[in-house]
N, CA, C, O and the ligand as a Tripos MOL2 file, in Angstrom:
@<TRIPOS>MOLECULE
protein
  285   283    72     0     0
PROTEIN
NO_CHARGES

@<TRIPOS>ATOM
      1 N          80.1730   36.0740  -35.1680 N.3       1 MET1
      2 CA         80.1210   35.1790  -33.9910 C.3       1 MET1
      3 C          81.2130   34.1290  -34.1280 C.2       1 MET1
      4 O          81.3240   33.4560  -35.1530 O.2       1 MET1
      5 N          82.0090   34.0020  -33.0870 N.am      2 SER2
      6 CA         83.0450   32.9820  -33.1380 C.3       2 SER2
      7 C          83.0080   32.1620  -31.8520 C.2       2 SER2
      8 O          82.4200   32.5620  -30.8470 O.2       2 SER2
      9 N          83.6510   31.0130  -31.9180 N.am      3 GLU3
     10 CA         83.7200   30.1230  -30.7620 C.3       3 GLU3
     11 C          85.1700   29.7150  -30.5770 C.2       3 GLU3
     12 O          85.7990   29.2020  -31.5030 O.2       3 GLU3
     13 N          85.7030   29.9420  -29.3780 N.am      4 THR4
     14 CA         87.0880   29.6060  -29.0980 C.3       4 THR4
     15 C          87.1530   28.7970  -27.8120 C.2       4 THR4
     16 O          86.4850   29.1230  -26.8300 O.2       4 THR4
     17 N          87.9620   27.7410  -27.8200 N.am      5 THR5
     18 CA         88.1240   26.9090  -26.6270 C.3       5 THR5
     19 C          89.4980   27.1600  -26.0180 C.2       5 THR5
     20 O          90.5180   27.1440  -26.7060 O.2       5 THR5
     21 N          89.4930   27.3900  -24.7150 N.am      6 TYR6
     22 CA         90.7230   27.6750  -23.9770 C.3       6 TYR6
     23 C          90.9690   26.6010  -22.9310 C.2       6 TYR6
     24 O          90.0340   25.9950  -22.4100 O.2       6 TYR6
     25 N          92.2430   26.3760  -22.6340 N.am      7 VAL7
     26 CA         92.6130   25.4810  -21.5390 C.3       7 VAL7
     27 C          92.6480   26.3040  -20.2590 C.2       7 VAL7
     28 O          93.2950   27.3490  -20.2000 O.2       7 VAL7
     29 N          91.9470   25.8240  -19.2330 N.am      8 VAL8
     30 CA         91.9570   26.4930  -17.9340 C.3       8 VAL8
     31 C          92.2070   25.4410  -16.8640 C.2       8 VAL8
     32 O          91.4280   24.5000  -16.7080 O.2       8 VAL8
     33 N          93.3030   25.6120  -16.1280 N.am      9 LYS9
     34 CA         93.6730   24.6310  -15.1260 C.3       9 LYS9
     35 C          93.2080   25.0460  -13.7280 C.2       9 LYS9
     36 O          93.1520   26.2320  -13.4010 O.2       9 LYS9
     37 N          92.8760   24.0420  -12.9120 N.am     10 GLY10
     38 CA         92.5420   24.3050  -11.5110 C.3      10 GLY10
     39 C          91.0660   24.2470  -11.1840 C.2      10 GLY10
     40 O          90.6920   24.3640  -10.0170 O.2      10 GLY10
     41 N          90.2080   24.0680  -12.1940 N.am     11 MET11
     42 CA         88.7690   23.9950  -11.9200 C.3      11 MET11
     43 C          88.4200   22.5810  -11.4530 C.2      11 MET11
     44 O          88.8000   21.5940  -12.0830 O.2      11 MET11
     45 N          87.6850   22.5010  -10.3290 N.am     12 THR12
     46 CA         87.3990   21.1770   -9.7800 C.3      12 THR12
     47 C          85.9280   20.9210   -9.4730 C.2      12 THR12
     48 O          85.5480   19.7680   -9.2680 O.2      12 THR12
     49 N          85.0920   21.9440   -9.4350 N.am     13 CYS13
     50 CA         83.7170   21.7130   -8.9850 C.3      13 CYS13
     51 C          82.7690   22.7770   -9.5170 C.2      13 CYS13
     52 O          83.1630   23.6390  -10.3020 O.2      13 CYS13
     53 N          81.5320   22.7080   -9.0870 N.am     14 GLY14
     54 CA         80.5210   23.6490   -9.5380 C.3      14 GLY14
     55 C          80.8520   25.0770   -9.1650 C.2      14 GLY14
     56 O          80.5290   26.0120   -9.8980 O.2      14 GLY14
     57 N          81.5000   25.2440   -8.0200 N.am     15 HIS15
     58 CA         81.9000   26.6000   -7.6090 C.3      15 HIS15
     59 C          82.8730   27.1960   -8.6230 C.2      15 HIS15
     60 O          82.7660   28.3640   -8.9950 O.2      15 HIS15
     61 N          83.8100   26.3820   -9.0560 N.am     16 CYS16
     62 CA         84.7980   26.8510  -10.0330 C.3      16 CYS16
     63 C          84.1030   27.2360  -11.3260 C.2      16 CYS16
     64 O          84.4190   28.2610  -11.9290 O.2      16 CYS16
     65 N          83.1480   26.4050  -11.7520 N.am     17 ILE17
     66 CA         82.4150   26.6890  -12.9830 C.3      17 ILE17
     67 C          81.7110   28.0320  -12.8680 C.2      17 ILE17
     68 O          81.7600   28.8460  -13.7910 O.2      17 ILE17
     69 N          81.0610   28.2630  -11.7420 N.am     18 ARG18
     70 CA         80.3510   29.5360  -11.5670 C.3      18 ARG18
     71 C          81.3100   30.7090  -11.5460 C.2      18 ARG18
     72 O          81.0430   31.7490  -12.1470 O.2      18 ARG18
     73 N          82.4360   30.5390  -10.8480 N.am     19 ALA19
     74 CA         83.3970   31.6350  -10.7270 C.3      19 ALA19
     75 C          83.9590   32.0260  -12.0960 C.2      19 ALA19
     76 O          84.0290   33.2070  -12.4380 O.2      19 ALA19
     77 N          84.3530   31.0260  -12.8630 N.am     20 VAL20
     78 CA         84.9290   31.3040  -14.1840 C.3      20 VAL20
     79 C          83.8570   31.8520  -15.1300 C.2      20 VAL20
     80 O          84.0980   32.8090  -15.8650 O.2      20 VAL20
     81 N          82.6800   31.2390  -15.1040 N.am     21 THR21
     82 CA         81.6050   31.6990  -15.9760 C.3      21 THR21
     83 C          81.2570   33.1510  -15.6950 C.2      21 THR21
     84 O          81.1070   33.9490  -16.6210 O.2      21 THR21
     85 N          81.1270   33.4950  -14.4180 N.am     22 THR22
     86 CA         80.7660   34.8610  -14.0380 C.3      22 THR22
     87 C          81.7800   35.8660  -14.5570 C.2      22 THR22
     88 O          81.4030   36.9020  -15.1050 O.2      22 THR22
     89 N          83.0560   35.5720  -14.3900 N.am     23 GLU23
     90 CA         84.0880   36.5160  -14.8350 C.3      23 GLU23
     91 C          84.1470   36.6140  -16.3580 C.2      23 GLU23
     92 O          84.2230   37.7090  -16.9150 O.2      23 GLU23
     93 N          84.1120   35.4680  -17.0200 N.am     24 VAL24
     94 CA         84.2530   35.4820  -18.4800 C.3      24 VAL24
     95 C          83.0370   36.1420  -19.1370 C.2      24 VAL24
     96 O          83.1670   36.8040  -20.1670 O.2      24 VAL24
     97 N          81.8560   35.9610  -18.5390 N.am     25 GLU25
     98 CA         80.6480   36.5720  -19.1020 C.3      25 GLU25
     99 C          80.7170   38.0930  -19.0740 C.2      25 GLU25
    100 O          80.0120   38.7670  -19.8260 O.2      25 GLU25
    101 N          81.5620   38.6270  -18.2110 N.am     26 GLN26
    102 CA         81.6660   40.0900  -18.1120 C.3      26 GLN26
    103 C          82.5280   40.6980  -19.2140 C.2      26 GLN26
    104 O          82.5360   41.9150  -19.3990 O.2      26 GLN26
    105 N          83.2510   39.8520  -19.9450 N.am     27 VAL27
    106 CA         84.0680   40.3620  -21.0510 C.3      27 VAL27
    107 C          83.1390   40.8200  -22.1790 C.2      27 VAL27
    108 O          82.2120   40.1120  -22.5710 O.2      27 VAL27
    109 N          83.4110   42.0070  -22.6800 N.am     28 SER28
    110 CA         82.5870   42.5920  -23.7380 C.3      28 SER28
    111 C          82.5320   41.6760  -24.9640 C.2      28 SER28
    112 O          83.5660   41.2310  -25.4630 O.2      28 SER28
    113 N          81.3350   41.4040  -25.4360 N.am     29 GLY29
    114 CA         81.1680   40.6100  -26.6430 C.3      29 GLY29
    115 C          80.9040   39.1350  -26.3900 C.2      29 GLY29
    116 O          80.5010   38.4080  -27.2980 O.2      29 GLY29
    117 N          81.1330   38.6850  -25.1380 N.am     30 VAL30
    118 CA         80.9130   37.2720  -24.8240 C.3      30 VAL30
    119 C          79.4180   37.0050  -24.6790 C.2      30 VAL30
    120 O          78.7180   37.7140  -23.9570 O.2      30 VAL30
    121 N          78.9420   35.9800  -25.3700 N.am     31 GLU31
    122 CA         77.5210   35.6590  -25.3060 C.3      31 GLU31
    123 C          77.2390   34.3560  -24.5810 C.2      31 GLU31
    124 O          76.1710   34.1870  -23.9920 O.2      31 GLU31
    125 N          78.2010   33.4270  -24.6220 N.am     32 ALA32
    126 CA         77.9850   32.1600  -23.9400 C.3      32 ALA32
    127 C          79.3150   31.5730  -23.4790 C.2      32 ALA32
    128 O          80.3420   31.7210  -24.1400 O.2      32 ALA32
    129 N          79.2690   30.9040  -22.3300 N.am     33 VAL33
    130 CA         80.4610   30.2720  -21.7700 C.3      33 VAL33
    131 C          80.1040   28.8280  -21.4320 C.2      33 VAL33
    132 O          79.1320   28.5690  -20.7230 O.2      33 VAL33
    133 N          80.8880   27.9050  -21.9380 N.am     34 ARG34
    134 CA         80.6280   26.4790  -21.6880 C.3      34 ARG34
    135 C          81.8910   25.8770  -21.0920 C.2      34 ARG34
    136 O          82.9780   26.0340  -21.6480 O.2      34 ARG34
    137 N          81.7560   25.1960  -19.9760 N.am     35 ILE35
    138 CA         82.9300   24.6610  -19.2890 C.3      35 ILE35
    139 C          82.8810   23.1460  -19.2190 C.2      35 ILE35
    140 O          81.8630   22.5530  -18.8640 O.2      35 ILE35
    141 N          84.0060   22.5330  -19.5680 N.am     36 ASP36
    142 CA         84.1600   21.0810  -19.4740 C.3      36 ASP36
    143 C          85.1950   20.8180  -18.3860 C.2      36 ASP36
    144 O          86.3970   20.9660  -18.6080 O.2      36 ASP36
    145 N          84.7130   20.4270  -17.2050 N.am     37 LEU37
    146 CA         85.6170   20.2100  -16.0700 C.3      37 LEU37
    147 C          86.6270   19.1190  -16.3550 C.2      37 LEU37
    148 O          87.8220   19.2910  -16.1120 O.2      37 LEU37
    149 N          86.1430   17.9810  -16.8770 N.am     38 ALA38
    150 CA         87.0290   16.8400  -17.1190 C.3      38 ALA38
    151 C          88.1050   17.1780  -18.1360 C.2      38 ALA38
    152 O          89.2500   16.7420  -18.0170 O.2      38 ALA38
    153 N          87.7270   17.9550  -19.1320 N.am     39 GLY39
    154 CA         88.6790   18.3090  -20.1730 C.3      39 GLY39
    155 C          89.4870   19.5560  -19.8550 C.2      39 GLY39
    156 O          90.4030   19.9200  -20.5930 O.2      39 GLY39
    157 N          89.1380   20.2130  -18.7380 N.am     40 ALA40
    158 CA         89.8100   21.4520  -18.3190 C.3      40 ALA40
    159 C          89.7750   22.5060  -19.4140 C.2      40 ALA40
    160 O          90.7760   23.1620  -19.7030 O.2      40 ALA40
    161 N          88.5910   22.6560  -20.0190 N.am     41 THR41
    162 CA         88.4630   23.6560  -21.0680 C.3      41 THR41
    163 C          87.2730   24.5850  -20.8220 C.2      41 THR41
    164 O          86.2890   24.2310  -20.1710 O.2      41 THR41
    165 N          87.4150   25.7840  -21.3730 N.am     42 VAL42
    166 CA         86.3500   26.7770  -21.3470 C.3      42 VAL42
    167 C          86.1110   27.2050  -22.7950 C.2      42 VAL42
    168 O          87.0190   27.7010  -23.4620 O.2      42 VAL42
    169 N          84.8960   27.0100  -23.2670 N.am     43 THR43
    170 CA         84.5590   27.3910  -24.6330 C.3      43 THR43
    171 C          83.7230   28.6650  -24.5930 C.2      43 THR43
    172 O          82.6850   28.7330  -23.9360 O.2      43 THR43
    173 N          84.2060   29.6660  -25.3120 N.am     44 VAL44
    174 CA         83.5700   30.9870  -25.2870 C.3      44 VAL44
    175 C          82.9970   31.3000  -26.6640 C.2      44 VAL44
    176 O          83.6790   31.1810  -27.6820 O.2      44 VAL44
    177 N          81.7400   31.7000  -26.6700 N.am     45 THR45
    178 CA         81.0770   32.0900  -27.9040 C.3      45 THR45
    179 C          80.7270   33.5660  -27.8370 C.2      45 THR45
    180 O          80.2760   34.0590  -26.8020 O.2      45 THR45
    181 N          80.9360   34.2710  -28.9420 N.am     46 GLY46
    182 CA         80.5770   35.6850  -28.9690 C.3      46 GLY46
    183 C          81.2330   36.3920  -30.1280 C.2      46 GLY46
    184 O          81.6470   35.7690  -31.1050 O.2      46 GLY46
    185 N          81.3220   37.7140  -30.0060 N.am     47 THR47
    186 CA         81.8650   38.5360  -31.0810 C.3      47 THR47
    187 C          82.7930   39.5980  -30.4990 C.2      47 THR47
    188 O          82.4060   40.3490  -29.6040 O.2      47 THR47
    189 N          84.0130   39.6520  -31.0090 N.am     48 GLY48
    190 CA         84.8890   40.7740  -30.6830 C.3      48 GLY48
    191 C          85.7520   40.6360  -29.4450 C.2      48 GLY48
    192 O          86.5480   41.5300  -29.1580 O.2      48 GLY48
    193 N          85.6210   39.5430  -28.6970 N.am     49 PHE49
    194 CA         86.4790   39.3840  -27.5150 C.3      49 PHE49
    195 C          87.8640   38.9020  -27.9540 C.2      49 PHE49
    196 O          88.0090   38.2940  -29.0150 O.2      49 PHE49
    197 N          88.8810   39.1780  -27.1280 N.am     50 THR50
    198 CA         90.2430   38.7510  -27.4590 C.3      50 THR50
    199 C          90.7190   37.6920  -26.4620 C.2      50 THR50
    200 O          90.1840   37.5580  -25.3620 O.2      50 THR50
    201 N          91.7400   36.9490  -26.8840 N.am     51 ASP51
    202 CA         92.3230   35.9350  -25.9970 C.3      51 ASP51
    203 C          92.8320   36.5820  -24.7120 C.2      51 ASP51
    204 O          92.7000   36.0140  -23.6280 O.2      51 ASP51
    205 N          93.4130   37.7720  -24.8410 N.am     52 GLU52
    206 CA         93.9530   38.4700  -23.6660 C.3      52 GLU52
    207 C          92.8460   38.8320  -22.6740 C.2      52 GLU52
    208 O          93.0400   38.7570  -21.4610 O.2      52 GLU52
    209 N          91.6970   39.2200  -23.1990 N.am     53 GLN53
    210 CA         90.5690   39.5490  -22.3100 C.3      53 GLN53
    211 C          90.0850   38.3060  -21.5700 C.2      53 GLN53
    212 O          89.7620   38.3670  -20.3840 O.2      53 GLN53
    213 N          90.0360   37.1850  -22.2730 N.am     54 ILE54
    214 CA         89.5930   35.9460  -21.6320 C.3      54 ILE54
    215 C          90.6210   35.5150  -20.5890 C.2      54 ILE54
    216 O          90.2640   35.0680  -19.4990 O.2      54 ILE54
    217 N          91.8960   35.6530  -20.9330 N.am     55 LYS55
    218 CA         92.9490   35.3250  -19.9760 C.3      55 LYS55
    219 C          92.7960   36.1650  -18.7120 C.2      55 LYS55
    220 O          92.9020   35.6480  -17.6000 O.2      55 LYS55
    221 N          92.5480   37.4570  -18.8860 N.am     56 GLY56
    222 CA         92.3880   38.3540  -17.7390 C.3      56 GLY56
    223 C          91.2380   37.9200  -16.8420 C.2      56 GLY56
    224 O          91.3500   37.9530  -15.6160 O.2      56 GLY56
    225 N          90.1310   37.5120  -17.4590 N.am     57 ALA57
    226 CA         88.9610   37.0970  -16.6910 C.3      57 ALA57
    227 C          89.2340   35.8000  -15.9330 C.2      57 ALA57
    228 O          88.8220   35.6420  -14.7830 O.2      57 ALA57
    229 N          89.9330   34.8740  -16.5910 N.am     58 VAL58
    230 CA         90.2440   33.5870  -15.9580 C.3      58 VAL58
    231 C          91.1760   33.7970  -14.7550 C.2      58 VAL58
    232 O          90.9810   33.2080  -13.6920 O.2      58 VAL58
    233 N          92.1760   34.6370  -14.9420 N.am     59 VAL59
    234 CA         93.1140   34.9210  -13.8590 C.3      59 VAL59
    235 C          92.3990   35.6480  -12.7160 C.2      59 VAL59
    236 O          92.6500   35.3770  -11.5410 O.2      59 VAL59
    237 N          91.5120   36.5700  -13.0760 N.am     60 GLU60
    238 CA         90.7330   37.3000  -12.0680 C.3      60 GLU60
    239 C          89.8970   36.3290  -11.2340 C.2      60 GLU60
    240 O          89.7340   36.5200  -10.0290 O.2      60 GLU60
    241 N          89.3750   35.3000  -11.8720 N.am     61 ALA61
    242 CA         88.5730   34.3080  -11.1600 C.3      61 ALA61
    243 C          89.4430   33.4100  -10.2810 C.2      61 ALA61
    244 O          88.9370   32.7180   -9.3980 O.2      61 ALA61
    245 N          90.7500   33.4250  -10.5280 N.am     62 GLY62
    246 CA         91.6630   32.6710   -9.6740 C.3      62 GLY62
    247 C          92.1650   31.3660  -10.2630 C.2      62 GLY62
    248 O          92.6200   30.4810   -9.5380 O.2      62 GLY62
    249 N          92.0800   31.2480  -11.6030 N.am     63 TYR63
    250 CA         92.5060   30.0010  -12.2370 C.3      63 TYR63
    251 C          93.6330   30.2530  -13.2270 C.2      63 TYR63
    252 O          93.9270   31.3920  -13.5900 O.2      63 TYR63
    253 N          94.2570   29.1550  -13.6520 N.am     64 GLU64
    254 CA         95.4210   29.2600  -14.5240 C.3      64 GLU64
    255 C          95.0270   29.1480  -15.9880 C.2      64 GLU64
    256 O          94.4210   28.1650  -16.4130 O.2      64 GLU64
    257 N          95.3800   30.1710  -16.7460 N.am     65 PHE65
    258 CA         95.0400   30.2140  -18.1670 C.3      65 PHE65
    259 C          96.1020   29.4670  -18.9600 C.2      65 PHE65
    260 O          97.2900   29.7660  -18.8430 O.2      65 PHE65
    261 N          95.6830   28.4960  -19.7670 N.am     66 GLY66
    262 CA         96.6520   27.6950  -20.5160 C.3      66 GLY66
    263 C          96.6400   27.9380  -22.0170 C.2      66 GLY66
    264 O          97.1580   27.1260  -22.7840 O.2      66 GLY66
    265 N          96.0510   29.0500  -22.4390 N.am     67 GLY67
    266 CA         96.0360   29.3640  -23.8630 C.3      67 GLY67
    267 C          94.8940   28.6880  -24.5960 C.2      67 GLY67
    268 O          94.0270   28.0590  -23.9890 O.2      67 GLY67
    269 N          94.9120   28.8300  -25.9140 N.am     68 THR68
    270 CA         93.8490   28.2260  -26.7060 C.3      68 THR68
    271 C          94.0940   26.7250  -26.8110 C.2      68 THR68
    272 O          95.2300   26.2690  -26.9370 O.2      68 THR68
    273 N          92.9960   25.9700  -26.7560 N.am     69 ALA69
    274 CA         93.0950   24.5150  -26.8680 C.3      69 ALA69
    275 C          93.3180   24.1280  -28.3180 C.2      69 ALA69
    276 O          92.8250   24.7960  -29.2270 O.2      69 ALA69
    277 N          94.0560   23.0540  -28.5360 N.am     70 ALA70
    278 CA         94.2820   22.5520  -29.9000 C.3      70 ALA70
    279 C          92.9380   22.1580  -30.4920 C.2      70 ALA70
    280 O          92.1250   21.5120  -29.8300 O.2      70 ALA70
    281 N          92.7100   22.5440  -31.7250 N.am     71 ALA71
    282 CA         91.4160   22.2690  -32.3670 C.3      71 ALA71
    283 C          91.2750   20.7810  -32.6490 C.2      71 ALA71
    284 O          90.2560   20.3490  -33.1860 O.2      71 ALA71
    285 CU         85.6440   24.4280   -7.3610 Cu       72 CU72
@<TRIPOS>BOND
     1     1     2 1
     2     2     3 1
     3     3     4 2
     4     3     5 am
     5     5     6 1
     6     6     7 1
     7     7     8 2
     8     7     9 am
     9     9    10 1
    10    10    11 1
    11    11    12 2
    12    11    13 am
    13    13    14 1
    14    14    15 1
    15    15    16 2
    16    15    17 am
    17    17    18 1
    18    18    19 1
    19    19    20 2
    20    19    21 am
    21    21    22 1
    22    22    23 1
    23    23    24 2
    24    23    25 am
    25    25    26 1
    26    26    27 1
    27    27    28 2
    28    27    29 am
    29    29    30 1
    30    30    31 1
    31    31    32 2
    32    31    33 am
    33    33    34 1
    34    34    35 1
    35    35    36 2
    36    35    37 am
    37    37    38 1
    38    38    39 1
    39    39    40 2
    40    39    41 am
    41    41    42 1
    42    42    43 1
    43    43    44 2
    44    43    45 am
    45    45    46 1
    46    46    47 1
    47    47    48 2
    48    47    49 am
    49    49    50 1
    50    50    51 1
    51    51    52 2
    52    51    53 am
    53    53    54 1
    54    54    55 1
    55    55    56 2
    56    55    57 am
    57    57    58 1
    58    58    59 1
    59    59    60 2
    60    59    61 am
    61    61    62 1
    62    62    63 1
    63    63    64 2
    64    63    65 am
    65    65    66 1
    66    66    67 1
    67    67    68 2
    68    67    69 am
    69    69    70 1
    70    70    71 1
    71    71    72 2
    72    71    73 am
    73    73    74 1
    74    74    75 1
    75    75    76 2
    76    75    77 am
    77    77    78 1
    78    78    79 1
    79    79    80 2
    80    79    81 am
    81    81    82 1
    82    82    83 1
    83    83    84 2
    84    83    85 am
    85    85    86 1
    86    86    87 1
    87    87    88 2
    88    87    89 am
    89    89    90 1
    90    90    91 1
    91    91    92 2
    92    91    93 am
    93    93    94 1
    94    94    95 1
    95    95    96 2
    96    95    97 am
    97    97    98 1
    98    98    99 1
    99    99   100 2
   100    99   101 am
   101   101   102 1
   102   102   103 1
   103   103   104 2
   104   103   105 am
   105   105   106 1
   106   106   107 1
   107   107   108 2
   108   107   109 am
   109   109   110 1
   110   110   111 1
   111   111   112 2
   112   111   113 am
   113   113   114 1
   114   114   115 1
   115   115   116 2
   116   115   117 am
   117   117   118 1
   118   118   119 1
   119   119   120 2
   120   119   121 am
   121   121   122 1
   122   122   123 1
   123   123   124 2
   124   123   125 am
   125   125   126 1
   126   126   127 1
   127   127   128 2
   128   127   129 am
   129   129   130 1
   130   130   131 1
   131   131   132 2
   132   131   133 am
   133   133   134 1
   134   134   135 1
   135   135   136 2
   136   135   137 am
   137   137   138 1
   138   138   139 1
   139   139   140 2
   140   139   141 am
   141   141   142 1
   142   142   143 1
   143   143   144 2
   144   143   145 am
   145   145   146 1
   146   146   147 1
   147   147   148 2
   148   147   149 am
   149   149   150 1
   150   150   151 1
   151   151   152 2
   152   151   153 am
   153   153   154 1
   154   154   155 1
   155   155   156 2
   156   155   157 am
   157   157   158 1
   158   158   159 1
   159   159   160 2
   160   159   161 am
   161   161   162 1
   162   162   163 1
   163   163   164 2
   164   163   165 am
   165   165   166 1
   166   166   167 1
   167   167   168 2
   168   167   169 am
   169   169   170 1
   170   170   171 1
   171   171   172 2
   172   171   173 am
   173   173   174 1
   174   174   175 1
   175   175   176 2
   176   175   177 am
   177   177   178 1
   178   178   179 1
   179   179   180 2
   180   179   181 am
   181   181   182 1
   182   182   183 1
   183   183   184 2
   184   183   185 am
   185   185   186 1
   186   186   187 1
   187   187   188 2
   188   187   189 am
   189   189   190 1
   190   190   191 1
   191   191   192 2
   192   191   193 am
   193   193   194 1
   194   194   195 1
   195   195   196 2
   196   195   197 am
   197   197   198 1
   198   198   199 1
   199   199   200 2
   200   199   201 am
   201   201   202 1
   202   202   203 1
   203   203   204 2
   204   203   205 am
   205   205   206 1
   206   206   207 1
   207   207   208 2
   208   207   209 am
   209   209   210 1
   210   210   211 1
   211   211   212 2
   212   211   213 am
   213   213   214 1
   214   214   215 1
   215   215   216 2
   216   215   217 am
   217   217   218 1
   218   218   219 1
   219   219   220 2
   220   219   221 am
   221   221   222 1
   222   222   223 1
   223   223   224 2
   224   223   225 am
   225   225   226 1
   226   226   227 1
   227   227   228 2
   228   227   229 am
   229   229   230 1
   230   230   231 1
   231   231   232 2
   232   231   233 am
   233   233   234 1
   234   234   235 1
   235   235   236 2
   236   235   237 am
   237   237   238 1
   238   238   239 1
   239   239   240 2
   240   239   241 am
   241   241   242 1
   242   242   243 1
   243   243   244 2
   244   243   245 am
   245   245   246 1
   246   246   247 1
   247   247   248 2
   248   247   249 am
   249   249   250 1
   250   250   251 1
   251   251   252 2
   252   251   253 am
   253   253   254 1
   254   254   255 1
   255   255   256 2
   256   255   257 am
   257   257   258 1
   258   258   259 1
   259   259   260 2
   260   259   261 am
   261   261   262 1
   262   262   263 1
   263   263   264 2
   264   263   265 am
   265   265   266 1
   266   266   267 1
   267   267   268 2
   268   267   269 am
   269   269   270 1
   270   270   271 1
   271   271   272 2
   272   271   273 am
   273   273   274 1
   274   274   275 1
   275   275   276 2
   276   275   277 am
   277   277   278 1
   278   278   279 1
   279   279   280 2
   280   279   281 am
   281   281   282 1
   282   282   283 1
   283   283   284 2
@<TRIPOS>SUBSTRUCTURE
     1 MET1         2 RESIDUE 1 A MET
     2 SER2         6 RESIDUE 1 A SER
     3 GLU3        10 RESIDUE 1 A GLU
     4 THR4        14 RESIDUE 1 A THR
     5 THR5        18 RESIDUE 1 A THR
     6 TYR6        22 RESIDUE 1 A TYR
     7 VAL7        26 RESIDUE 1 A VAL
     8 VAL8        30 RESIDUE 1 A VAL
     9 LYS9        34 RESIDUE 1 A LYS
    10 GLY10       38 RESIDUE 1 A GLY
    11 MET11       42 RESIDUE 1 A MET
    12 THR12       46 RESIDUE 1 A THR
    13 CYS13       50 RESIDUE 1 A CYS
    14 GLY14       54 RESIDUE 1 A GLY
    15 HIS15       58 RESIDUE 1 A HIS
    16 CYS16       62 RESIDUE 1 A CYS
    17 ILE17       66 RESIDUE 1 A ILE
    18 ARG18       70 RESIDUE 1 A ARG
    19 ALA19       74 RESIDUE 1 A ALA
    20 VAL20       78 RESIDUE 1 A VAL
    21 THR21       82 RESIDUE 1 A THR
    22 THR22       86 RESIDUE 1 A THR
    23 GLU23       90 RESIDUE 1 A GLU
    24 VAL24       94 RESIDUE 1 A VAL
    25 GLU25       98 RESIDUE 1 A GLU
    26 GLN26      102 RESIDUE 1 A GLN
    27 VAL27      106 RESIDUE 1 A VAL
    28 SER28      110 RESIDUE 1 A SER
    29 GLY29      114 RESIDUE 1 A GLY
    30 VAL30      118 RESIDUE 1 A VAL
    31 GLU31      122 RESIDUE 1 A GLU
    32 ALA32      126 RESIDUE 1 A ALA
    33 VAL33      130 RESIDUE 1 A VAL
    34 ARG34      134 RESIDUE 1 A ARG
    35 ILE35      138 RESIDUE 1 A ILE
    36 ASP36      142 RESIDUE 1 A ASP
    37 LEU37      146 RESIDUE 1 A LEU
    38 ALA38      150 RESIDUE 1 A ALA
    39 GLY39      154 RESIDUE 1 A GLY
    40 ALA40      158 RESIDUE 1 A ALA
    41 THR41      162 RESIDUE 1 A THR
    42 VAL42      166 RESIDUE 1 A VAL
    43 THR43      170 RESIDUE 1 A THR
    44 VAL44      174 RESIDUE 1 A VAL
    45 THR45      178 RESIDUE 1 A THR
    46 GLY46      182 RESIDUE 1 A GLY
    47 THR47      186 RESIDUE 1 A THR
    48 GLY48      190 RESIDUE 1 A GLY
    49 PHE49      194 RESIDUE 1 A PHE
    50 THR50      198 RESIDUE 1 A THR
    51 ASP51      202 RESIDUE 1 A ASP
    52 GLU52      206 RESIDUE 1 A GLU
    53 GLN53      210 RESIDUE 1 A GLN
    54 ILE54      214 RESIDUE 1 A ILE
    55 LYS55      218 RESIDUE 1 A LYS
    56 GLY56      222 RESIDUE 1 A GLY
    57 ALA57      226 RESIDUE 1 A ALA
    58 VAL58      230 RESIDUE 1 A VAL
    59 VAL59      234 RESIDUE 1 A VAL
    60 GLU60      238 RESIDUE 1 A GLU
    61 ALA61      242 RESIDUE 1 A ALA
    62 GLY62      246 RESIDUE 1 A GLY
    63 TYR63      250 RESIDUE 1 A TYR
    64 GLU64      254 RESIDUE 1 A GLU
    65 PHE65      258 RESIDUE 1 A PHE
    66 GLY66      262 RESIDUE 1 A GLY
    67 GLY67      266 RESIDUE 1 A GLY
    68 THR68      270 RESIDUE 1 A THR
    69 ALA69      274 RESIDUE 1 A ALA
    70 ALA70      278 RESIDUE 1 A ALA
    71 ALA71      282 RESIDUE 1 A ALA
    72 CU72       285 GROUP 0 **** ****
């Protein structure tokens, strides 16, 4: 089980949170998605997912993927 935080730009409201959460949850191995609107970050918990898969889900939801957040 790992936890990775990504920068995601363009999220502004509850709709955005739902859209991103729904897409990211569909990535194989993802168990939990936590979004911080103010910090523009998405924290993903699970096993076996890749950064590229998360990027794909974020882009599919319509938002800008900014890579992994600095720890
Ligand atoms: Cu929104």
